[in-house]
N, C-alpha and C positions, 0 to 999 in steps of 0.2 A: 147071544143071550136068548133064552127061551121065553117066549111071551107067557105071562101068567105065572111064572116061577117066583120063588122067594126073592131072587136077586132083582127081579123087575120092580119090586116094591122097596126092598131094603137099600139098594144102592142110592136112589134119590134121597131117601130119608137120611142115610149116613152122610152123604155129601152136604146136605143142608145143615146138619148138626156140626160137621167139621167146618163148614163155611162160617157159621156163627162163632165158633170157638176161635178160629184163626182170625177172622175179621175183628172180633173183640180184642184179641191180644195185639194185633197190629194197629188197631185204633188207639189203644192205650200207648203203645210205643210211639206212634206218630204224634200224639198229643204231648208226650214227654219231650220228643225231639223238637217240636215247635216251641214248647215252653223254654227249653234250653237255648234255642236260637234267639228267642226274644230276650232272654237274659244276657246272652252274649253281646247283642247289639245295644244293650242298655235301655231298652224301651224308648228308643230315640224318636219314634214316629208317633202319630196319633193313636189313641187307645183303640179305636175301632179297627185300624189296620192290624194291630197286634192280636186282637180278638179274631180277625179273619185268618191270620196266619195260623193261629191255634186250631180253628175249625177246619181249615184246609188240610192240616196235618192229620187230624182225626179222620176226615173224610177219605183221604188218600189211603190211609192205613186200612180202614174198613173196606173200601172198594177193592183193594189189592187182596185182602184176605178172602173176600167172597169170590173173587176171580180165581184164586189159587185152588179152591175147593172144586170148582167146576170146569177147569181148563182141560183140554184134550191133549194128552201127551203123545198120542199116536201119530199126529200129523208132523211133517218134517219142516214146516215153515219156522218152528221155533229154532231148530238147529241151523237152518239157512240164515235166519235173521241174526242169530248170535255170531255166526261165522262172518257175515258181512260187517257187522258192527266191530268185530275183532280186527278184521283186515283194515277197516277205516281207522280204528284207534291206533294201530301200529304204524300205518302207512303215512 
């Protein structure tokens, strides 16, 4: 990447916008999944615990969405980690 070029400024802005979009989408999906989980268990626990399950679902979705926009796909440790996980899962 050339320092001072348009990509030097546009790439971080683009990644930030994509991080907000994907993070917002996955936060909504995480909230819906947590709400469905709470409904499936029948709200059997204290109300504060169900609220925390809901907030954790939203937080995990938003955090994963922000990570996806900024992750580095050129490193090989993603492939190595996936292959180790796959071998462990099959084995």
